[in-house]
Structure formats: C-alpha cells, structure tokens
N, C-alpha and C positions, 0 to 999 in steps of 0.2 A: 304531438301535442295540441289539441282542440281548447281554443278562449274561450268558455262561456262569458255569457252577455253577463253585466247585473242587471237586476229590476229595479227599475226606478219606479218610485210609487209615485205618485202628484193628485192630490186632490184638486176637487174641481170646486173652478172659483165662478165667480159672479154666475150663480145659478139665480131666476125668477123662481120665487116658490108660488108667489101672487102676483100677477099683471097687472099694475097700474098701481101697482102702491106708495110709488114716490108722489103721489097726490095727500095722502097722507099724511106724509112728514114737514115739519118746518125744518128746512135745509137753509136757511139763511144767517142762523147764527154766527157762523162762523169768519163772514166777512170781516176785512180790516175799513175798505172805503165802500160808502154808501152813497145812491145815487138821489142829488137832489134839482126835484125839476121846476125849473121857475115860469111861473103859466103863463106871465107878460109876453115871454119870449117861444113859446110852445105853439106851432101854427097846425099841430096835429097832423101832420105827415105822414106818419105813421113808421118812421123809419125805426125808430127807437122800440116800439110793437115788432116789429118785423124782424130786426136783427138779435135783438131777447133771444140768448140759448136756453134760457130758464123761462119762460115763458111768466116772467114777473111782470110784464107791465100789459095791461089787460088792452081792453077794445076802446078804453074812456082813456086811454093814457095814465092810469094810476100805475105807480108803481107799489108791489108787494112784497114789503119789506121781509116776510115770510119766505120766498122762494128766492129773493138778490140775492147774490152770490156775491155783489161787489165788482164784478169786473170789469165792469167800464167800457161794456161795447157802447151802451148807447149815448154813453158820453159822448166816445167819438165818432160815432155816425149821424148825432143828432147836428146837421146843419143852421142851425140856428144859433147854436151853443146856450141851450134851453137846459139842459144838463148838464151839469158838474161834480164832481166825486169832492168827496169831505170825508177829513176821518172820521170811522164808525166813533163814538163814546161809549161803552158800557157800562 
C-alpha cells in the first residue's frame, strides 16, 4: 500500500509589487511612545540618526513623526540624554 502525500497550497507573502513604496506611506501613527528631543542637550553627535531603524531622523537631527514607530532606540543610544520617550497622546 502506497501513501500519497497531501498537497499543501501556500499563498505567497511579502511580495513587493512596487519597490520603494514605503516612502509614500506614513507609518508612525501606531506608536505608543514618542521621542522628545531636548535641543539644549543635543550635541548633534549623530548616534540617534545612525541607529534609527526607520530613517525617521534626518541629517539635521529632526524627528519625522510620520515615520517614527516609537521604538526608543534613539533615546537609548543618545549618550547625552537629549532624547526621552513620552506617552503618545492621540
């Protein structure tokens, strides 16, 4: 007696139909915490910009809240305590 293997149909996921489309979407609207920068403490060392996984901090060290997910990496990596996280009020 020969057993037949069942066929499993899996739909494709994570298909990118249009490369680069993430720049068109505002993805920061689901964060719970938001970064707040103290300009007096900021030395513009660039660590927040370098470590931000969402590219939400620009070269002038401004935080774009449309892209920020509220992960807090910028606040954790800032050696001067220039960024702290606050609860997002919607």
